[in-house]
C-alpha positions as CSV (number, residue, x, y, z in Angstrom):
1,X,0.0,0.0,0.0
2,X,1.0,3.7,-0.2
3,X,1.6,5.8,2.8
4,X,1.2,9.6,2.7
5,X,3.6,10.6,5.4
6,X,2.4,13.8,6.9
7,X,0.8,14.6,3.5
8,X,3.9,14.7,1.2
9,X,6.6,11.8,1.6
10,X,5.2,9.0,-0.4
11,X,6.8,5.6,0.1
12,X,6.1,2.0,-0.2
13,X,5.0,0.3,2.9
14,X,5.8,-3.4,2.3
15,X,3.9,-6.0,4.2
16,X,6.5,-8.4,5.1
17,X,10.3,-7.8,5.3
18,X,13.0,-10.4,5.2
19,X,16.4,-10.0,7.0
20,X,18.1,-12.6,4.6
21,X,18.8,-12.7,1.0
22,X,17.0,-15.2,-0.8
23,X,17.4,-16.9,-4.2
24,X,16.2,-15.1,-7.2
25,X,15.7,-16.4,-10.7
26,X,18.9,-16.4,-13.0
27,X,17.3,-14.1,-15.5
28,X,16.7,-11.4,-12.6
29,X,19.9,-11.9,-10.9
30,X,22.2,-12.5,-13.7
31,X,25.2,-14.8,-13.8
32,X,27.6,-14.3,-10.8
33,X,25.1,-12.5,-8.5
34,X,24.6,-13.7,-5.0
35,X,21.4,-14.8,-3.8
36,X,22.0,-15.9,-0.2
37,X,23.8,-14.3,2.7
38,X,24.8,-17.3,4.7
39,X,28.3,-17.7,6.5
40,X,29.8,-19.2,3.3
41,X,28.4,-16.6,1.0
42,X,29.9,-13.8,3.3
43,X,33.1,-15.3,3.3
44,X,33.1,-15.6,-0.3
45,X,32.3,-11.9,-0.7
46,X,35.1,-10.8,1.5
47,X,37.5,-13.0,-0.3
48,X,36.7,-12.1,-3.7
49,X,39.5,-9.5,-4.0
50,X,42.9,-8.9,-2.5
51,X,43.2,-7.1,0.8
52,X,44.5,-3.4,0.3
53,X,46.8,-1.9,2.7
54,X,45.5,0.3,5.2
55,X,46.2,4.2,5.5
56,X,48.0,5.3,8.7
57,X,46.2,7.6,10.9
58,X,42.6,6.3,9.9
59,X,40.0,4.9,12.1
60,X,40.9,1.3,10.7
61,X,43.9,1.2,13.0
62,X,43.0,1.0,16.7
63,X,39.3,1.1,16.1
64,X,38.8,3.7,18.9
65,X,35.0,3.7,19.9
66,X,33.5,7.1,19.2
67,X,30.3,8.6,20.7
68,X,27.5,9.9,18.5
69,X,28.1,13.4,17.4
70,X,28.3,15.8,14.6
71,X,31.3,17.0,12.6
72,X,32.1,19.9,10.3
73,X,34.8,20.2,7.5
74,X,35.5,22.6,5.0
75,X,35.6,21.4,1.4
76,X,37.9,22.3,-1.5
77,X,36.1,25.5,-2.4
78,X,35.4,26.6,1.2
79,X,32.0,25.3,1.4
80,X,31.0,24.1,5.0
81,X,30.2,20.2,5.1
82,X,28.5,18.6,8.1
83,X,28.5,14.8,9.0
84,X,27.3,12.7,11.9
85,X,29.3,10.2,13.6
86,X,28.1,6.9,15.3
87,X,29.7,3.8,16.5
88,X,33.2,2.2,17.0
89,X,35.4,0.4,14.4
90,X,36.8,0.8,11.1
91,X,35.5,4.0,9.6
92,X,32.6,4.0,7.0
93,X,31.5,7.1,5.1
94,X,27.7,6.8,4.1
95,X,26.8,9.1,0.9
96,X,23.0,9.8,0.9
97,X,20.7,9.6,-2.1
98,X,18.6,12.5,-3.4
99,X,16.8,14.7,-0.6
100,X,18.3,12.4,2.1
101,X,19.7,14.1,5.2
102,X,22.3,12.4,7.5
103,X,19.5,12.5,10.2
104,X,17.3,10.2,8.2
105,X,19.7,7.9,7.8
106,X,20.4,7.4,11.4
107,X,18.7,3.8,11.7
108,X,21.1,2.7,8.9
109,X,24.0,4.2,10.8
110,X,22.7,2.3,14.1
111,X,22.6,-0.7,12.3
112,X,26.2,-0.5,10.9
113,X,27.6,1.0,14.0
114,X,28.2,-2.3,16.1
115,X,31.1,-2.9,13.7
116,X,32.0,0.5,12.1
117,X,32.4,4.1,12.9
118,X,29.9,5.6,10.6
119,X,29.9,9.0,9.2
120,X,27.0,10.1,7.3
121,X,27.5,13.0,4.8
122,X,24.9,15.9,4.8
123,X,25.1,16.8,1.0
124,X,24.7,20.2,-0.2
125,X,21.3,21.3,-0.2
126,X,20.2,19.0,2.5
127,X,20.7,19.1,6.3
128,X,23.9,21.0,7.1
129,X,25.5,21.0,4.0
130,X,26.4,24.2,2.3
131,X,24.2,25.2,-0.8
132,X,25.1,23.9,-4.2
133,X,27.4,26.3,-6.1
134,X,27.0,27.2,-10.0
135,X,28.7,24.5,-12.0
136,X,27.9,21.9,-9.0
137,X,28.6,18.5,-10.4
138,X,30.0,15.1,-9.6
139,X,33.7,16.6,-9.1
140,X,32.4,19.0,-6.5
141,X,30.4,15.9,-4.5
142,X,33.7,13.8,-4.6
143,X,35.5,16.8,-3.1
144,X,33.0,17.1,-0.2
145,X,33.4,13.4,0.5
146,X,37.1,13.6,0.3
147,X,36.9,16.3,3.0
148,X,35.2,14.1,5.5
149,X,37.3,11.2,4.6
150,X,40.5,13.3,5.2
151,X,38.9,14.6,8.6
152,X,37.8,11.1,10.0
153,X,40.4,8.8,8.4
154,X,37.8,6.6,7.0
155,X,38.7,4.2,4.5
156,X,35.3,2.7,3.3
157,X,32.3,4.3,1.5
158,X,28.9,3.2,1.1
159,X,26.7,5.1,-1.5
160,X,23.0,5.1,-2.1
161,X,21.3,5.9,-5.1
162,X,23.0,8.8,-6.5
163,X,25.4,8.6,-3.6
164,X,26.6,5.3,-5.1
165,X,27.9,7.0,-8.1
166,X,29.7,9.8,-5.8
167,X,31.1,6.7,-3.7
168,X,32.5,4.9,-6.8
169,X,34.0,8.2,-8.1
170,X,35.4,9.0,-4.8
171,X,36.9,5.6,-4.4
172,X,38.6,6.1,-8.0
173,X,39.8,9.5,-7.2
174,X,41.3,8.8,-3.4
175,X,44.1,6.7,-2.6
176,X,43.7,4.4,0.2
177,X,40.1,3.5,-0.1
178,X,39.7,-0.3,0.7
179,X,36.1,-0.8,0.2
180,X,33.0,0.7,-1.6
181,X,29.4,-0.4,-1.6
182,X,27.1,1.1,-4.5
183,X,23.7,0.5,-3.6
184,X,21.5,1.0,-6.9
185,X,23.4,4.0,-8.7
186,X,20.8,5.3,-10.9
187,X,23.4,5.4,-14.1
188,X,20.4,4.9,-16.8
189,X,17.7,7.3,-15.5
190,X,18.6,10.1,-17.5
191,X,18.5,8.0,-20.6
192,X,15.7,5.8,-19.7
193,X,13.4,8.3,-18.0
194,X,14.1,11.3,-20.1
195,X,10.6,12.3,-20.6
196,X,9.8,12.1,-16.8
197,X,12.8,14.2,-16.1
198,X,11.8,16.9,-18.6
199,X,8.2,17.0,-17.2
200,X,9.6,17.1,-13.5
201,X,11.7,20.0,-14.3
202,X,9.1,22.0,-16.4
203,X,6.8,21.5,-13.3
204,X,9.4,22.8,-10.9
205,X,10.2,25.7,-12.9
206,X,6.3,26.6,-12.8
207,X,6.2,26.3,-8.9
208,X,4.2,23.2,-9.2
209,X,6.2,21.2,-6.7
210,X,3.4,18.9,-5.7
211,X,2.7,17.8,-9.1
212,X,6.6,17.5,-9.5
213,X,6.7,15.3,-6.7
214,X,4.1,13.0,-8.1
215,X,5.7,12.9,-11.5
216,X,8.8,11.8,-9.8
217,X,7.2,9.0,-7.7
218,X,5.0,7.6,-10.7
219,X,7.5,8.2,-13.5
220,X,10.4,6.5,-11.7
221,X,8.3,3.9,-10.6
222,X,8.7,4.5,-6.9
223,X,5.6,3.0,-5.6
224,X,3.1,-0.1,-6.3
225,X,2.1,-0.5,-9.9
226,X,-1.3,0.5,-8.9
227,X,-0.3,4.1,-8.2
228,X,0.6,4.7,-11.6
229,X,-3.1,4.6,-12.5
230,X,-4.3,7.0,-9.8
231,X,-5.1,10.5,-11.3
232,X,-2.3,12.9,-10.5
233,X,-5.2,15.5,-9.6
234,X,-6.5,13.2,-6.9
235,X,-3.0,12.6,-5.4
236,X,-2.4,16.3,-5.5
237,X,-5.5,17.2,-3.6
238,X,-4.3,14.4,-0.8
239,X,-0.7,15.6,-0.6
240,X,-1.4,19.3,-0.4
241,X,-3.2,18.7,3.0
242,X,0.2,18.5,4.5
243,X,2.0,20.9,2.3
244,X,2.9,23.5,4.9
245,X,4.1,20.9,7.4
246,X,6.6,19.4,4.8
247,X,7.9,22.6,3.2
248,X,11.3,21.6,3.9
249,X,10.8,18.4,1.7
250,X,9.4,20.7,-1.1
251,X,12.4,23.0,-0.8
252,X,14.7,19.9,-1.3
253,X,12.8,18.8,-4.5
254,X,15.2,20.8,-7.1
255,X,18.2,19.0,-5.7
256,X,16.8,16.0,-7.4
257,X,17.6,17.7,-10.7
258,X,21.0,18.2,-9.5
259,X,21.3,14.5,-8.5
260,X,19.9,13.3,-11.8
261,X,22.9,15.4,-13.7
262,X,25.3,13.9,-11.4
263,X,24.4,10.5,-12.3
264,X,24.1,11.3,-15.9
265,X,27.8,12.6,-15.5
266,X,28.8,9.5,-13.7
267,X,27.4,7.3,-16.2
268,X,29.9,8.5,-19.0
269,X,32.7,6.3,-19.8
270,X,32.0,3.7,-17.2
271,X,35.0,1.8,-18.3
272,X,37.0,4.2,-16.1
273,X,35.8,2.2,-12.9
274,X,37.7,-0.9,-14.2
275,X,40.8,1.2,-12.5
276,X,39.4,0.8,-9.0
277,X,41.8,-0.6,-6.6
278,X,39.1,-0.9,-3.7
279,X,36.9,-3.9,-3.2
280,X,33.6,-3.4,-4.8
281,X,30.1,-4.5,-3.6
282,X,27.2,-3.7,-6.1
283,X,23.8,-4.2,-4.3
284,X,20.1,-3.9,-5.5
285,X,16.6,-4.9,-4.6
286,X,14.5,-7.2,-6.4
287,X,11.8,-4.8,-6.0
288,X,13.3,-1.9,-7.8
289,X,12.4,-0.8,-11.2
290,X,14.3,-2.6,-14.1
291,X,16.1,0.5,-15.2
292,X,18.0,0.5,-11.7
293,X,19.0,-2.9,-12.1
294,X,20.1,-2.4,-15.5
295,X,22.6,0.0,-14.2
296,X,24.0,-2.6,-11.7
297,X,24.3,-5.1,-14.6
298,X,26.2,-2.6,-16.6
299,X,28.5,-2.3,-13.8
300,X,29.0,-5.8,-13.2
301,X,29.8,-6.6,-16.7
302,X,32.7,-4.1,-16.4
303,X,33.9,-5.2,-13.0
304,X,33.7,-9.0,-13.0
305,X,35.5,-9.2,-9.7
306,X,33.0,-7.1,-7.8
307,X,30.7,-8.6,-5.1
308,X,27.1,-8.8,-6.5
309,X,24.1,-9.1,-4.6
310,X,20.3,-8.8,-5.1
311,X,18.2,-8.6,-1.8
312,X,15.1,-10.4,-1.9
313,X,11.8,-7.9,-1.2
314,X,14.1,-4.6,-1.2
315,X,13.5,-1.7,-3.2
316,X,15.2,1.6,-3.8
317,X,14.5,3.1,-0.3
318,X,15.0,-0.2,1.7
319,X,18.5,1.1,3.1
320,X,17.1,4.0,4.8
321,X,13.6,2.6,5.7
322,X,14.5,-1.0,6.7
323,X,18.1,-1.2,6.9
324,X,17.8,-4.5,8.7
325,X,17.1,-6.1,5.4
326,X,20.3,-5.0,3.7
327,X,22.6,-5.4,6.8
328,X,23.5,-9.0,6.0
329,X,24.7,-8.1,2.6
330,X,26.8,-4.7,3.7
331,X,28.3,-6.4,6.9
332,X,29.3,-9.6,5.1
333,X,31.1,-7.6,2.7
334,X,32.7,-5.1,5.4
335,X,33.6,-8.1,7.5
């Protein structure tokens, strides 16, 4: 069913969730994709690539426990970037997806905190991140991530959605990164959903933010199939009831366009990722739209030694909404 969270945040509320990764058919999973997260498979994931040396001064050495808190760093262009810190163990930087704030990923951070010191970045335009500047793109996002990595000594990166594109590019450009997890990088969205993106941008420019949100949710298939047949006029009337209470969410909508451009930029010449020295895990959900798993397969074809997992009953928002479902895959890879 669809839940309208205080009027505007539309999401899938799944009726059952499984904390294990189950077998999916070969056509869906593809050759080489792991379909189970038992002990043997977790060991296989960790052993798929040779170990990388650790940087001196990082949190991986010593694994000193840290209390939950917030940090502030300055990016290369002078912009202030904030992040939260939770847990103890090897440092892990989490790069959120579109419109996500660090505070909204606290459940994921808590789930990972038993074995990692988790630093969740507040990206520009969300939370405590500074505003996007003219010419903002993938390079600037990488610089922001690098600033947090340098300040914390973290050597592992987990990216969600467009944050996965940033995570991969950061690992490519930053010496000493040992592990990178990419959860559903939307590298095909600009090409496969060009008409949806164009309509979304048009509605934003016209100040029709509620309609733009509906276009995004329906057009990018973020919700049950039945939602696509509900008239936009009806959904808009329902969502406007909570418009004032969710002004912050509406204000963050334009950053989605920014993320789509970043994903499009990141999709150029994917062969460059073959130079990655870090261990790589590509993760997706069996309930996600085909255009998202298509991007995973494209990367998997180029990175045959990467770990590959499809999580049963998971979708694009599962890491933030139900982190227990993806935790076995993430922890199995990180060790």
